[in-house]
Each structure stands twice: as structure tokens, then as C-alpha cells.
C-alpha positions as CSV (number, residue, x, y, z in Angstrom):
1,X,0.0,0.0,0.0
2,X,1.2,3.5,-0.8
3,X,2.3,5.9,1.9
4,X,-0.3,8.6,2.6
5,X,0.6,12.0,4.1
6,X,-2.0,14.6,4.8
7,X,-1.5,18.2,6.0
8,X,-4.5,19.0,8.1
9,X,-6.1,20.8,11.1
10,X,-8.2,19.4,13.9
11,X,-11.3,21.3,12.9
12,X,-11.2,20.9,9.1
13,X,-14.3,19.1,7.8
14,X,-12.7,18.5,4.4
15,X,-9.8,16.7,6.2
16,X,-12.3,14.4,7.9
17,X,-14.0,13.7,4.5
18,X,-10.6,13.0,2.8
19,X,-9.7,10.6,5.6
20,X,-13.1,8.8,5.3
21,X,-12.7,8.5,1.5
22,X,-9.2,7.1,1.9
23,X,-10.3,4.6,4.5
24,X,-13.2,3.5,2.3
25,X,-10.6,2.7,-0.4
26,X,-8.7,0.5,2.0
27,X,-6.1,2.9,3.5
28,X,-5.3,1.9,7.0
29,X,-2.6,4.4,7.9
30,X,-2.4,8.1,7.2
31,X,0.5,10.2,8.4
32,X,-1.2,13.5,9.6
33,X,0.8,16.7,9.9
34,X,-1.3,19.1,12.0
35,X,-0.4,22.5,10.8
36,X,-2.6,24.2,13.5
37,X,-0.3,22.9,16.2
38,X,2.9,24.4,14.8
39,X,3.0,27.5,12.5
40,X,6.3,26.4,11.0
41,X,4.5,23.3,9.6
42,X,2.1,25.6,7.7
43,X,5.0,27.4,6.2
44,X,6.6,24.1,5.1
45,X,3.2,22.9,3.6
46,X,2.8,26.2,1.7
47,X,6.4,26.0,0.4
48,X,6.0,22.3,-0.6
49,X,2.5,22.5,-2.2
50,X,2.1,26.2,-3.2
51,X,-1.3,26.1,-1.4
52,X,-2.6,27.6,1.8
53,X,-5.7,25.4,2.5
54,X,-6.0,22.0,4.1
55,X,-6.1,19.2,3.5
56,X,-3.1,18.8,1.3
57,X,-2.6,15.1,0.4
58,X,0.4,13.2,-0.8
59,X,0.3,9.6,-2.0
60,X,3.9,8.5,-1.8
61,X,5.7,11.5,-3.2
62,X,2.9,12.7,-5.6
63,X,1.0,15.7,-4.5
64,X,-2.7,15.0,-5.0
65,X,-4.1,18.3,-3.7
66,X,-7.1,18.9,-1.5
67,X,-10.3,16.9,-0.8
68,X,-11.9,18.0,-4.1
69,X,-8.9,16.9,-6.0
70,X,-8.8,13.6,-4.2
71,X,-12.6,13.0,-4.8
72,X,-12.2,13.9,-8.5
73,X,-9.3,11.5,-8.9
74,X,-11.4,8.8,-7.3
75,X,-14.4,9.4,-9.6
76,X,-12.0,9.3,-12.6
77,X,-10.7,5.9,-11.5
78,X,-7.2,7.1,-10.8
79,X,-7.1,6.8,-7.0
80,X,-7.1,3.0,-6.7
81,X,-4.0,2.4,-8.9
82,X,-2.1,5.0,-6.9
83,X,-3.0,3.4,-3.6
84,X,-1.9,0.0,-4.8
85,X,1.5,1.2,-6.0
């Protein structure tokens, strides 16, 4: 199974939805980086992704984007192959 990393905050509903979708697709482990607990982590996320919003999801080293991007990838049939890599 691929390695999943998600930049998130504790109160973000889209982070919860992204986690639910990933778990529905068989993901058992997600490395969560809580940017609301350490401002330096938000800076790292913004530098790495070029985005300010959460969630920001990586599958292995591939930046997927936010929840909408993840859901669109799933609808297009592209999520399952990435997870199996």
C-alpha cells in the first residue's frame, strides 16, 4: 500500500472527508501533519504545495491536492491504482 501523508487541522471538515474516503478505499494508515499545532509546519506545507488550504494530500511523493482533487481522482478511477503502487 502507498504511503499517505495529509497536512490537516483538527477542525477541518474536508480533512475528515478526505480521511473517510481514503479509508473507504482501503487505506489503514495516514500520516497526519497538524499545521494548526505548529505554525512552522504551515510554512513548510505552503512551500511544498504552493497552497494555503487543508487538507493537502500526498500519495507517496505525488501531491494530489485537497479533498476536491482527491474525490475527482477517485471518480475518474485514478485513486485505486495510486494506492496499490
